[in-house]
gemmi code that builds the backbone of each chain (N, CA, C; Angstrom):
import gemmi

chains = {
    "A": [
        ("GLY", (-80.129, 16.196, -43.102), (-79.494, 17.284, -42.911), (-79.957, 17.990, -42.410)),
        ("GLN", (-79.415, 19.049, -41.871), (-79.773, 20.311, -40.843), (-79.419, 21.813, -42.415)),
        ("GLN", (-80.441, 22.719, -42.304), (-80.194, 23.814, -43.339), (-79.561, 24.427, -42.433)),
        ("LEU", (-78.129, 24.912, -43.129), (-77.751, 26.233, -41.872), (-78.126, 27.878, -43.144)),
        ("ASN", (-79.061, 28.605, -42.570), (-78.653, 29.967, -43.144), (-77.497, 30.739, -42.885)),
        ("GLN", (-77.149, 31.119, -44.411), (-75.848, 31.465, -43.924), (-76.276, 33.019, -44.733)),
        ("SER", (-75.666, 34.050, -44.283), (-75.592, 35.438, -44.481), (-74.552, 36.255, -44.949)),
        ("PRO", (-74.268, 37.136, -45.121), (-75.206, 37.621, -46.564), (-74.663, 36.483, -48.081)),
        ("GLN", (-75.581, 36.238, -48.929), (-75.223, 35.475, -49.812), (-73.909, 36.230, -50.451)),
        ("SER", (-74.123, 37.330, -50.401), (-73.083, 37.985, -51.415), (-72.616, 39.027, -50.904)),
        ("MET", (-70.954, 39.294, -51.509), (-70.780, 40.216, -50.686), (-69.638, 41.289, -51.514)),
        ("PHE", (-69.567, 42.589, -52.129), (-69.048, 43.097, -53.112), (-67.912, 44.201, -52.282)),
        ("ILE", (-66.805, 44.471, -52.051), (-66.289, 44.527, -51.213), (-65.051, 45.908, -52.022)),
        ("GLN", (-64.588, 47.180, -50.915), (-63.596, 47.574, -52.077), (-62.179, 46.835, -51.033)),
        ("GLU", (-60.603, 46.772, -51.226), (-59.973, 46.450, -50.827), (-59.415, 47.485, -49.539)),
        ("GLY", (-59.074, 46.548, -48.422), (-58.877, 46.986, -47.590), (-60.211, 47.476, -46.245)),
        ("GLU", (-61.348, 47.037, -47.006), (-62.529, 46.714, -45.636), (-62.542, 45.559, -44.857)),
        ("ASP", (-63.391, 45.942, -44.232), (-63.623, 44.557, -43.162), (-64.817, 43.846, -43.620)),
        ("VAL", (-64.675, 42.385, -43.121), (-66.233, 41.346, -44.134), (-66.509, 41.170, -42.852)),
        ("SER", (-67.765, 40.978, -42.465), (-68.606, 40.264, -41.398), (-69.347, 39.548, -42.212)),
        ("MET", (-69.631, 37.921, -41.625), (-70.515, 37.155, -42.573), (-70.754, 36.110, -41.498)),
        ("ASN", (-72.386, 35.313, -41.092), (-72.437, 34.449, -40.148), (-73.635, 33.275, -41.095)),
        ("CYS", (-73.437, 32.566, -39.750), (-74.314, 31.323, -40.060), (-75.273, 30.954, -39.242)),
        ("THR", (-76.964, 30.262, -39.280), (-77.197, 30.270, -37.885), (-78.445, 28.706, -38.208)),
        ("SER", (-78.508, 27.576, -37.206), (-78.662, 26.881, -37.546), (-80.245, 26.561, -36.084)),
        ("SER", (-80.838, 25.714, -36.816), (-82.350, 25.895, -35.908), (-81.415, 24.543, -34.689)),
        ("SER", (-80.667, 23.779, -35.241), (-80.736, 22.571, -34.339), (-78.521, 23.449, -33.807)),
        ("ILE", (-78.507, 22.527, -32.302), (-77.016, 22.386, -31.657), (-76.170, 22.146, -32.798)),
        ("PHE", (-74.863, 22.417, -32.752), (-73.905, 21.805, -33.361), (-72.631, 21.226, -31.833)),
        ("ASN", (-71.995, 20.290, -32.253), (-70.573, 20.792, -31.327), (-69.172, 20.756, -31.747)),
        ("THR", (-69.775, 21.128, -33.210), (-68.210, 21.694, -34.456), (-69.142, 22.890, -35.100)),
        ("TRP", (-68.185, 23.791, -35.483), (-68.335, 24.592, -36.722), (-67.000, 25.190, -37.715)),
        ("LEU", (-67.129, 24.890, -38.637), (-66.049, 24.595, -39.855), (-66.462, 25.965, -40.271)),
        ("TRP", (-64.811, 26.921, -41.166), (-65.402, 27.757, -42.099), (-64.157, 27.449, -42.997)),
        ("TYR", (-64.930, 27.450, -44.032), (-64.474, 26.851, -45.559), (-63.639, 28.049, -46.850)),
        ("LYS", (-63.003, 28.040, -47.389), (-63.267, 28.952, -48.516), (-62.712, 28.271, -49.611)),
        ("GLN", (-63.903, 28.647, -50.742), (-64.150, 27.962, -52.223), (-63.209, 28.550, -53.156)),
        ("GLU", (-62.418, 28.563, -53.811), (-61.748, 29.332, -55.030), (-62.198, 28.910, -56.227)),
        ("PRO", (-62.380, 29.693, -57.307), (-63.060, 28.511, -58.918), (-62.092, 27.938, -59.201)),
        ("GLY", (-62.584, 27.003, -59.379), (-62.001, 25.255, -60.131), (-61.505, 24.619, -58.741)),
        ("GLU", (-61.504, 24.771, -57.575), (-60.758, 24.155, -56.255), (-62.040, 23.535, -55.203)),
        ("GLY", (-61.540, 22.763, -54.673), (-62.449, 22.025, -53.819), (-62.405, 23.251, -52.513)),
        ("PRO", (-63.067, 23.080, -51.553), (-63.143, 23.838, -49.857), (-62.216, 23.467, -49.254)),
        ("VAL", (-61.464, 24.482, -48.924), (-60.352, 24.196, -48.288), (-60.616, 24.738, -46.880)),
        ("LEU", (-60.128, 24.584, -45.165), (-60.447, 24.566, -44.339), (-60.193, 26.084, -43.841)),
        ("LEU", (-60.407, 26.799, -43.078), (-59.775, 27.938, -43.013), (-59.750, 28.293, -41.351)),
        ("ILE", (-61.002, 28.065, -40.873), (-60.948, 28.129, -38.944), (-61.731, 26.240, -38.245)),
        ("ALA", (-61.525, 25.696, -37.243), (-62.395, 25.097, -36.517), (-62.592, 25.544, -35.093)),
        ("LEU", (-64.282, 25.384, -34.857), (-64.620, 25.550, -33.600), (-65.623, 24.684, -32.997)),
        ("TYR", (-64.675, 24.286, -31.494), (-65.185, 23.034, -31.125), (-66.147, 23.620, -29.209)),
        ("LYS", (-65.853, 24.745, -29.267), (-66.775, 24.724, -28.289), (-67.318, 25.777, -28.110)),
        ("ALA", (-68.478, 26.448, -27.123), (-69.579, 27.366, -27.134), (-68.620, 28.624, -26.891)),
        ("GLY", (-68.829, 30.218, -27.498), (-67.915, 31.062, -27.096), (-66.624, 31.096, -27.502)),
        ("GLU", (-65.783, 29.945, -28.194), (-64.251, 29.754, -28.432), (-64.696, 30.568, -29.430)),
        ("LEU", (-63.395, 31.485, -29.462), (-62.743, 32.637, -30.910), (-61.515, 32.189, -31.223)),
        ("THR", (-61.438, 32.262, -32.645), (-60.160, 31.539, -32.976), (-59.697, 32.415, -34.542)),
        ("SER", (-58.433, 32.509, -34.435), (-58.033, 33.653, -35.841), (-56.983, 32.639, -35.994)),
        ("ASN", (-56.966, 32.942, -37.606), (-56.032, 32.984, -38.800), (-55.441, 33.912, -39.388)),
        ("GLY", (-55.299, 34.102, -39.300), (-53.873, 35.554, -39.789), (-54.905, 37.146, -39.247)),
        ("ARG", (-55.636, 36.825, -40.876), (-56.723, 38.247, -40.579), (-58.107, 37.714, -40.034)),
        ("LEU", (-58.374, 36.095, -40.584), (-59.557, 35.573, -40.424), (-59.965, 35.250, -38.720)),
        ("THR", (-61.251, 35.842, -38.595), (-61.314, 35.580, -36.703), (-62.565, 35.291, -36.583)),
        ("ALA", (-63.256, 33.919, -36.292), (-64.536, 32.733, -36.101), (-64.377, 33.119, -34.932)),
        ("GLN", (-65.875, 32.831, -34.334), (-66.490, 32.486, -33.154), (-67.517, 31.566, -33.436)),
        ("PHE", (-67.515, 30.734, -32.514), (-68.751, 29.614, -32.167), (-69.375, 30.736, -31.029)),
        ("GLY", (-70.851, 30.090, -31.679), (-72.076, 31.203, -30.714), (-72.205, 30.240, -29.435)),
        ("ILE", (-72.576, 31.192, -28.160), (-72.886, 31.032, -26.793), (-73.645, 30.029, -27.432)),
        ("THR", (-74.486, 30.162, -27.697), (-76.409, 29.187, -28.209), (-76.177, 27.907, -28.889)),
        ("ARG", (-74.774, 27.593, -29.174), (-73.880, 26.799, -30.211), (-75.121, 26.189, -32.011)),
        ("LYS", (-76.076, 27.598, -31.757), (-76.718, 27.634, -33.012), (-76.464, 28.516, -34.229)),
        ("ASP", (-75.013, 29.389, -33.703), (-74.981, 29.914, -34.775), (-72.854, 30.207, -34.746)),
        ("SER", (-72.628, 30.794, -35.619), (-70.883, 30.832, -35.867), (-70.662, 32.530, -37.099)),
        ("PHE", (-70.121, 33.699, -36.477), (-69.499, 34.302, -37.462), (-68.275, 34.147, -37.782)),
        ("LEU", (-67.687, 35.187, -38.943), (-66.468, 35.084, -39.404), (-66.051, 35.887, -40.230)),
        ("ASN", (-64.982, 36.857, -39.264), (-64.218, 38.362, -40.011), (-63.895, 38.132, -40.599)),
        ("ILE", (-63.327, 39.104, -41.826), (-61.806, 39.017, -42.235), (-61.684, 40.289, -42.234)),
        ("SER", (-60.325, 40.699, -41.662), (-60.132, 42.304, -41.635), (-59.201, 42.583, -42.504)),
        ("ALA", (-59.618, 44.243, -42.896), (-58.461, 44.260, -44.114), (-58.341, 43.485, -45.245)),
        ("SER", (-59.558, 43.502, -46.008), (-59.627, 42.391, -47.230), (-58.700, 42.898, -48.418)),
        ("ILE", (-58.328, 42.012, -49.045), (-57.255, 42.121, -49.996), (-57.947, 40.878, -51.467)),
        ("PRO", (-57.005, 41.332, -52.751), (-58.344, 40.594, -53.581), (-57.796, 39.025, -53.764)),
        ("SER", (-57.172, 38.817, -52.652), (-56.650, 37.598, -52.533), (-58.203, 36.397, -51.862)),
        ("ASP", (-58.482, 37.803, -50.931), (-59.997, 36.773, -49.822), (-61.093, 36.229, -51.019)),
        ("VAL", (-61.031, 36.973, -52.721), (-62.084, 36.503, -53.241), (-62.351, 34.945, -53.054)),
        ("GLY", (-63.189, 34.655, -53.036), (-64.563, 33.118, -53.239), (-65.587, 33.161, -52.440)),
        ("ILE", (-65.502, 31.785, -52.439), (-66.610, 31.866, -51.400), (-66.485, 31.193, -50.590)),
        ("TYR", (-67.443, 31.864, -49.460), (-66.927, 31.043, -48.108), (-68.315, 30.416, -47.435)),
        ("PHE", (-67.823, 29.027, -46.688), (-69.071, 27.897, -46.384), (-68.604, 27.692, -44.708)),
        ("CYS", (-70.120, 28.229, -44.087), (-70.134, 27.569, -43.309), (-70.483, 25.908, -42.970)),
        ("ALA", (-69.935, 25.256, -41.735), (-70.518, 23.960, -42.147), (-70.832, 23.589, -40.285)),
        ("GLY", (-71.451, 22.917, -39.991), (-71.806, 22.681, -38.986), (-71.481, 20.888, -38.661)),
        ("HIS", (-71.171, 20.541, -37.401), (-71.455, 18.701, -36.587), (-71.946, 18.648, -35.799)),
        ("PHE", (-72.980, 17.873, -35.527), (-73.557, 17.362, -34.372), (-72.559, 16.034, -34.045)),
        ("ASN", (-72.449, 15.775, -32.319), (-71.608, 14.992, -32.187), (-71.678, 13.052, -33.573)),
        ("SER", (-71.037, 12.282, -33.130), (-70.726, 11.470, -33.215), (-72.363, 10.232, -33.646)),
        ("ASN", (-72.838, 10.278, -32.460), (-74.254, 9.432, -32.448), (-74.967, 9.617, -34.189)),
        ("SER", (-74.876, 10.955, -34.428), (-75.156, 11.440, -35.599), (-74.984, 10.961, -37.020)),
        ("GLY", (-73.826, 10.721, -36.859), (-73.083, 9.795, -37.795), (-71.960, 11.040, -38.335)),
        ("TYR", (-71.241, 11.050, -39.245), (-70.537, 11.936, -40.408), (-70.954, 13.118, -40.813)),
        ("ALA", (-72.032, 13.461, -41.268), (-72.451, 14.553, -41.634), (-71.733, 15.448, -41.769)),
        ("LEU", (-71.906, 16.596, -42.191), (-71.042, 17.928, -41.793), (-72.859, 18.742, -43.025)),
        ("ASN", (-73.437, 19.664, -42.183), (-74.252, 20.252, -42.699), (-73.802, 21.397, -43.043)),
        ("PHE", (-74.016, 21.995, -44.455), (-73.898, 22.859, -45.184), (-74.005, 24.241, -45.173)),
        ("GLY", (-73.937, 25.767, -45.545), (-74.344, 26.500, -45.254), (-74.655, 26.951, -47.230)),
        ("LYS", (-75.264, 28.007, -47.907), (-75.089, 28.141, -49.186), (-73.978, 28.499, -49.732)),
        ("GLY", (-73.565, 29.181, -48.771), (-71.946, 30.174, -49.117), (-72.068, 31.430, -49.416)),
        ("THR", (-70.879, 32.216, -49.013), (-71.198, 34.154, -49.349), (-69.920, 34.115, -50.194)),
        ("SER", (-70.243, 34.629, -51.165), (-69.969, 34.898, -52.010), (-68.989, 36.298, -52.330)),
        ("LEU", (-67.770, 36.368, -51.706), (-66.906, 37.715, -51.463), (-66.340, 37.840, -53.221)),
        ("LEU", (-66.074, 39.017, -52.786), (-65.884, 40.217, -54.069), (-64.926, 40.872, -53.797)),
        ("VAL", (-63.562, 40.966, -54.015), (-63.106, 42.596, -53.603), (-62.133, 43.410, -54.906)),
        ("THR", (-62.294, 44.119, -54.641), (-62.028, 45.104, -55.728), (-61.319, 46.462, -55.247)),
        ("PRO", (-59.508, 46.125, -56.139), (-58.727, 47.044, -55.648), (-58.518, 48.247, -55.450)),
    ],
    "B": [
        ("GLU", (-52.736, 21.977, -51.867), (-52.428, 21.164, -52.415), (-53.143, 20.572, -50.976)),
        ("THR", (-54.166, 19.590, -51.121), (-54.746, 19.206, -49.918), (-54.536, 18.141, -49.373)),
        ("GLY", (-53.710, 17.124, -50.355), (-53.614, 15.640, -50.070), (-54.832, 14.565, -50.537)),
        ("VAL", (-56.153, 15.252, -51.096), (-56.916, 14.478, -51.738), (-56.874, 15.404, -53.387)),
        ("THR", (-56.743, 14.069, -53.762), (-56.324, 13.840, -55.308), (-57.706, 13.247, -56.298)),
        ("GLN", (-58.223, 14.437, -57.160), (-59.614, 13.441, -58.061), (-59.167, 14.110, -59.372)),
        ("THR", (-59.452, 12.658, -60.201), (-59.489, 12.927, -61.431), (-60.362, 11.883, -62.088)),
        ("PRO", (-60.618, 12.515, -63.389), (-60.734, 13.447, -63.644), (-60.759, 14.904, -63.552)),
        ("ARG", (-60.215, 16.252, -63.587), (-60.956, 17.399, -63.411), (-61.975, 17.836, -63.899)),
        ("HIS", (-62.025, 16.971, -65.331), (-63.336, 17.601, -66.215), (-63.649, 16.501, -67.129)),
        ("LEU", (-65.343, 15.869, -66.993), (-65.388, 14.818, -67.850), (-66.930, 15.179, -68.615)),
        ("VAL", (-66.996, 15.233, -69.415), (-68.394, 15.337, -70.438), (-68.533, 13.615, -70.466)),
        ("MET", (-69.915, 13.210, -70.543), (-70.121, 11.904, -71.225), (-71.835, 12.300, -71.653)),
        ("GLY", (-72.244, 11.421, -72.268), (-73.376, 11.069, -72.786), (-74.276, 10.480, -72.079)),
        ("MET", (-75.861, 10.205, -72.043), (-76.078, 9.717, -71.402), (-76.162, 8.495, -71.006)),
        ("THR", (-75.888, 7.894, -71.981), (-75.588, 6.088, -71.923), (-74.124, 6.071, -71.905)),
        ("ASN", (-73.939, 6.659, -71.845), (-72.317, 6.220, -71.144), (-71.928, 5.919, -69.721)),
        ("LYS", (-71.039, 4.939, -69.801), (-70.114, 4.724, -68.571), (-68.825, 5.049, -68.138)),
        ("LYS", (-68.827, 5.564, -67.000), (-67.517, 6.719, -66.602), (-67.468, 5.959, -64.947)),
        ("SER", (-66.289, 6.200, -64.146), (-66.221, 6.374, -63.240), (-65.092, 7.494, -62.855)),
        ("LEU", (-65.466, 8.259, -61.478), (-64.372, 9.231, -60.944), (-63.376, 8.088, -60.144)),
        ("LYS", (-62.714, 8.968, -59.721), (-61.340, 8.952, -58.971), (-60.904, 9.449, -57.793)),
        ("CYS", (-61.066, 9.247, -56.918), (-60.223, 10.086, -55.229), (-59.405, 9.259, -54.700)),
        ("GLU", (-58.403, 9.658, -54.793), (-57.137, 9.329, -53.407), (-56.930, 10.040, -52.491)),
        ("GLN", (-56.538, 9.771, -51.391), (-56.151, 10.892, -50.078), (-54.997, 10.272, -49.248)),
        ("HIS", (-54.125, 10.896, -49.109), (-52.525, 10.645, -49.133), (-52.746, 11.513, -47.601)),
        ("LEU", (-53.464, 11.296, -46.741), (-53.216, 11.791, -45.248), (-53.818, 10.163, -44.255)),
        ("GLY", (-53.895, 9.216, -44.970), (-54.171, 8.835, -43.443), (-55.353, 8.585, -42.751)),
        ("HIS", (-56.364, 8.889, -43.822), (-57.738, 9.278, -42.812), (-58.753, 7.932, -43.282)),
        ("ASN", (-59.684, 7.771, -42.230), (-60.276, 6.221, -42.676), (-61.537, 6.620, -43.030)),
        ("ALA", (-61.883, 8.088, -43.139), (-63.482, 7.725, -43.518), (-63.069, 9.154, -45.082)),
        ("MET", (-64.214, 8.515, -45.872), (-64.413, 9.102, -46.974), (-65.818, 9.362, -47.727)),
        ("TYR", (-65.688, 10.383, -48.756), (-67.450, 11.052, -48.838), (-67.353, 11.433, -50.428)),
        ("TRP", (-68.228, 11.172, -50.915), (-68.952, 12.071, -51.746), (-69.656, 13.073, -51.804)),
        ("TYR", (-69.719, 13.896, -52.290), (-70.398, 15.732, -52.334), (-70.994, 15.755, -54.087)),
        ("LYS", (-72.200, 16.125, -54.311), (-72.744, 16.899, -55.148), (-72.811, 18.652, -55.038)),
        ("GLN", (-71.871, 18.996, -55.638), (-72.276, 20.516, -55.879), (-72.527, 21.025, -56.731)),
        ("SER", (-74.111, 21.480, -56.723), (-75.115, 22.266, -57.528), (-74.392, 24.091, -57.683)),
        ("ALA", (-74.881, 24.820, -58.821), (-74.849, 26.424, -58.366), (-76.256, 26.478, -57.323)),
        ("LYS", (-76.004, 27.777, -56.411), (-76.488, 28.103, -55.756), (-77.468, 26.872, -54.798)),
        ("LYS", (-77.051, 25.772, -54.813), (-77.568, 25.035, -53.535), (-76.167, 24.452, -52.431)),
        ("PRO", (-76.326, 24.015, -51.175), (-75.081, 23.668, -50.610), (-74.316, 22.209, -51.133)),
        ("LEU", (-74.055, 22.276, -50.376), (-73.227, 20.863, -50.980), (-73.797, 19.753, -50.782)),
        ("GLU", (-74.230, 18.684, -51.293), (-74.951, 17.849, -50.946), (-74.488, 16.212, -50.907)),
        ("LEU", (-74.306, 15.337, -49.353), (-73.954, 14.602, -49.068), (-74.266, 13.340, -49.752)),
        ("MET", (-73.441, 12.662, -50.935), (-73.755, 11.703, -51.659), (-73.918, 10.271, -50.605)),
        ("PHE", (-72.364, 9.747, -50.465), (-72.059, 8.573, -49.449), (-71.021, 8.703, -48.836)),
        ("VAL", (-71.155, 8.235, -47.664), (-69.911, 8.347, -46.612), (-69.623, 6.682, -46.263)),
        ("TYR", (-68.061, 6.511, -46.695), (-67.914, 5.174, -46.064), (-66.352, 5.681, -45.079)),
        ("ASN", (-66.673, 3.995, -44.187), (-66.047, 4.503, -42.580), (-65.296, 3.226, -42.417)),
        ("PHE", (-63.678, 3.631, -42.868), (-63.123, 2.094, -42.989), (-63.671, 1.017, -43.935)),
        ("LYS", (-63.686, 2.009, -45.187), (-64.086, 0.605, -46.460), (-65.864, 0.452, -46.085)),
        ("GLU", (-66.096, 0.792, -45.218), (-67.787, 0.439, -44.898), (-68.718, 1.642, -45.789)),
        ("GLN", (-69.792, 1.620, -46.261), (-70.800, 2.025, -46.659), (-71.418, 2.436, -45.201)),
        ("THR", (-71.343, 3.588, -44.701), (-72.212, 4.331, -43.471), (-73.613, 5.139, -43.591)),
        ("GLU", (-73.694, 5.494, -45.188), (-74.600, 6.593, -44.847), (-74.906, 6.809, -46.733)),
        ("ASN", (-76.134, 6.870, -46.983), (-76.064, 6.894, -48.398), (-77.176, 7.949, -48.328)),
        ("ASN", (-77.246, 8.929, -49.066), (-78.844, 10.250, -49.194), (-79.320, 10.038, -50.394)),
        ("SER", (-80.209, 8.832, -50.263), (-81.046, 8.732, -50.710), (-80.146, 8.514, -52.230)),
        ("VAL", (-79.355, 8.474, -52.719), (-78.679, 9.129, -53.931), (-79.621, 7.941, -55.035)),
        ("PRO", (-80.090, 8.408, -56.300), (-80.121, 7.142, -57.641), (-79.002, 6.325, -57.941)),
        ("SER", (-79.565, 4.906, -58.160), (-78.497, 3.874, -58.319), (-78.411, 4.127, -59.630)),
        ("ARG", (-78.007, 4.734, -60.950), (-77.148, 5.751, -61.450), (-76.128, 5.687, -61.075)),
        ("PHE", (-75.611, 6.436, -59.977), (-74.470, 6.426, -59.162), (-73.787, 5.291, -58.006)),
        ("SER", (-72.779, 5.088, -58.515), (-72.389, 3.344, -57.506), (-71.239, 3.571, -56.931)),
        ("PRO", (-71.043, 3.961, -55.346), (-69.585, 4.143, -54.769), (-69.430, 2.832, -55.017)),
        ("GLU", (-67.694, 3.103, -54.738), (-66.737, 2.019, -54.287), (-66.014, 2.093, -53.568)),
        ("CYS", (-65.452, 1.770, -52.941), (-64.156, 1.945, -51.692), (-63.552, 0.520, -51.029)),
        ("PRO", (-62.650, 0.453, -52.510), (-61.707, -0.799, -51.875), (-60.819, -0.872, -50.784)),
        ("ASN", (-60.328, 0.631, -50.617), (-59.190, 0.572, -48.976), (-59.576, 2.019, -48.794)),
        ("SER", (-58.615, 2.611, -47.784), (-59.337, 3.211, -47.049), (-59.062, 4.948, -48.109)),
        ("SER", (-57.673, 4.275, -48.635), (-57.020, 5.336, -49.410), (-57.854, 5.584, -50.901)),
        ("HIS", (-58.873, 4.845, -51.402), (-59.010, 5.167, -52.749), (-60.709, 5.058, -52.518)),
        ("LEU", (-61.121, 5.265, -52.799), (-63.047, 6.152, -53.699), (-62.573, 6.082, -54.876)),
        ("PHE", (-63.956, 5.731, -55.672), (-64.994, 5.599, -57.070), (-66.139, 5.667, -56.795)),
        ("LEU", (-66.533, 6.367, -58.097), (-67.947, 6.671, -57.854), (-68.137, 6.397, -59.695)),
        ("HIS", (-68.666, 5.201, -59.876), (-69.199, 4.535, -60.898), (-70.712, 5.534, -61.638)),
        ("LEU", (-70.254, 5.936, -62.929), (-71.613, 6.996, -63.668), (-72.444, 5.615, -64.320)),
        ("HIS", (-73.311, 5.481, -64.587), (-73.871, 4.799, -65.596), (-75.300, 5.945, -66.325)),
        ("THR", (-75.977, 6.054, -67.083), (-76.829, 6.274, -67.571), (-77.293, 7.908, -66.690)),
        ("LEU", (-77.204, 8.497, -66.868), (-77.082, 10.079, -65.982), (-77.908, 10.705, -67.018)),
        ("GLN", (-78.420, 11.745, -66.125), (-79.466, 12.093, -66.966), (-78.539, 14.026, -66.553)),
        ("PRO", (-79.210, 14.910, -67.630), (-78.525, 16.388, -67.670), (-78.120, 16.999, -66.401)),
        ("GLU", (-79.143, 16.502, -65.508), (-79.628, 17.519, -64.246), (-78.604, 16.796, -63.233)),
        ("ASP", (-77.861, 15.792, -63.622), (-76.657, 15.314, -62.893), (-75.163, 16.678, -63.267)),
        ("SER", (-75.831, 16.948, -64.134), (-74.234, 17.914, -64.197), (-74.215, 18.393, -63.072)),
        ("ALA", (-72.790, 18.908, -62.596), (-72.510, 19.363, -61.606), (-70.765, 19.117, -60.997)),
        ("LEU", (-70.425, 19.605, -60.400), (-69.043, 19.526, -59.368), (-69.085, 18.534, -58.278)),
        ("TYR", (-68.150, 17.605, -58.757), (-68.734, 16.420, -57.471), (-67.212, 16.532, -56.555)),
        ("LEU", (-67.472, 16.389, -55.670), (-66.390, 16.832, -54.767), (-65.977, 15.275, -53.550)),
        ("CYS", (-64.884, 15.172, -53.579), (-64.220, 13.944, -52.741), (-63.814, 14.727, -51.247)),
        ("ALA", (-63.833, 13.872, -50.052), (-62.973, 14.618, -49.150), (-62.843, 13.022, -48.158)),
        ("SER", (-61.878, 13.948, -47.309), (-62.150, 12.708, -45.907), (-61.776, 12.873, -45.160)),
        ("SER", (-61.607, 11.982, -44.065), (-61.660, 12.780, -42.624), (-60.884, 12.001, -41.900)),
        ("PRO", (-60.656, 12.476, -40.722), (-59.531, 11.586, -39.967), (-60.533, 10.068, -39.331)),
        ("ARG", (-59.548, 8.970, -38.629), (-60.196, 8.514, -37.687), (-61.212, 8.718, -36.680)),
        ("GLN", (-61.972, 7.959, -36.341), (-63.318, 8.829, -35.635), (-62.613, 7.598, -34.338)),
        ("LEU", (-62.587, 8.219, -32.942), (-62.222, 7.906, -31.925), (-62.839, 7.119, -31.167)),
        ("ALA", (-63.128, 6.015, -30.140), (-64.244, 5.755, -29.688), (-64.541, 6.551, -28.526)),
        ("GLY", (-65.691, 7.218, -28.590), (-65.592, 7.390, -27.326), (-65.059, 9.082, -26.783)),
        ("GLY", (-64.247, 9.887, -28.403), (-63.682, 10.790, -28.444), (-64.860, 11.721, -29.194)),
        ("LEU", (-64.234, 13.382, -29.048), (-64.766, 13.685, -29.793), (-64.604, 13.627, -31.172)),
        ("ASN", (-65.668, 13.794, -31.542), (-66.046, 13.561, -33.353), (-65.432, 14.901, -33.954)),
        ("LYS", (-64.709, 15.281, -34.015), (-63.984, 16.660, -34.588), (-64.885, 16.719, -35.841)),
        ("ASN", (-64.490, 15.582, -36.722), (-64.804, 15.848, -38.464), (-64.654, 16.199, -39.203)),
        ("ILE", (-62.867, 17.109, -39.763), (-62.773, 18.023, -40.317), (-62.646, 17.645, -41.283)),
        ("GLN", (-63.482, 17.716, -42.083), (-63.099, 17.064, -43.286), (-62.357, 17.584, -44.763)),
        ("TYR", (-61.683, 16.989, -45.521), (-61.008, 17.481, -46.789), (-60.775, 17.187, -47.546)),
        ("PHE", (-61.142, 18.141, -48.585), (-62.399, 17.864, -49.608), (-60.664, 18.169, -50.957)),
        ("GLY", (-61.114, 17.038, -52.439), (-60.017, 17.398, -53.223), (-60.628, 18.390, -54.205)),
        ("ALA", (-60.234, 18.818, -55.399), (-60.767, 19.447, -56.258), (-61.710, 19.478, -56.892)),
        ("GLY", (-62.165, 18.560, -57.032), (-63.317, 18.224, -57.957), (-63.079, 17.732, -59.453)),
        ("THR", (-64.378, 16.805, -59.677), (-64.229, 16.696, -60.961), (-65.528, 17.577, -61.206)),
        ("ARG", (-65.746, 18.146, -62.352), (-66.239, 18.798, -62.815), (-67.372, 18.219, -64.264)),
        ("LEU", (-68.582, 17.585, -63.830), (-69.553, 16.704, -65.055), (-70.430, 17.544, -65.616)),
        ("SER", (-70.569, 16.874, -66.584), (-71.194, 17.562, -67.747), (-72.216, 16.815, -68.440)),
        ("VAL", (-73.308, 16.017, -68.378), (-73.951, 15.286, -68.887), (-74.436, 15.753, -70.264)),
        ("LEU", (-74.539, 14.943, -71.272), (-75.159, 15.893, -72.631), (-75.956, 14.897, -73.267)),
    ],
}
model = gemmi.Model(1)
for chain_id, residues in chains.items():
    chain = gemmi.Chain(chain_id)
    for i, (resn, *xyz) in enumerate(residues, 1):
        res = gemmi.Residue()
        res.name, res.seqid = resn, gemmi.SeqId(i, " ")
        for name, pos in zip(("N", "CA", "C"), xyz):
            atom = gemmi.Atom()
            atom.name, atom.element = name, gemmi.Element(name[0])
            atom.pos, atom.b_iso = gemmi.Position(*pos), 0.0
            res.add_atom(atom)
        chain.add_residue(res)
    model.add_chain(chain)
structure = gemmi.Structure()
structure.add_model(model)
structure.setup_entities()
């Protein structure tokens, strides 16, 4: 599958700060997904994006599907300690390429009170 | 609770043991997946089943043997594993793929089985 470049690799911030992370690919995707994984758990879907330029929010989280279809970003506003975890981006091209999601390596987020 | 249940949550096994991981989904999905998650690596897709048929096998060694008896259950049979196989094994499921429709492919993950091979 395609390797996604996710950055930053890790972030250490104070409660209340805003966070931004992004993901780029050498190939275009039709779907971008953002997941969060907490220790001892599997990834949980946060936001799904299906159209280039689409901007979608889920509470304090906002994600955008890049116009070129090769990138996406996730922003978290006013971070709180429970935002701690690893955030993964995942991309998928349409059905002819099968069912595989391509994942980034993750952004590890630590939030101090 | 994501609707995907994996058992056991933790497993320690010797290299000569045979064990099985189990995954069950209660979401009415028709596609199921096994992933391997190792430290500092992206999730590695191992197997995909769609309507109980295996559609992808990403060059996984034969010491890993999947089984999908129905759309709700997925197993991963383990035999003669190596220490480098120690990892978190994640199961996921996704909705039925509609013919001619956009493949949205949202995958829902279980909590994983933490496997240690000694």
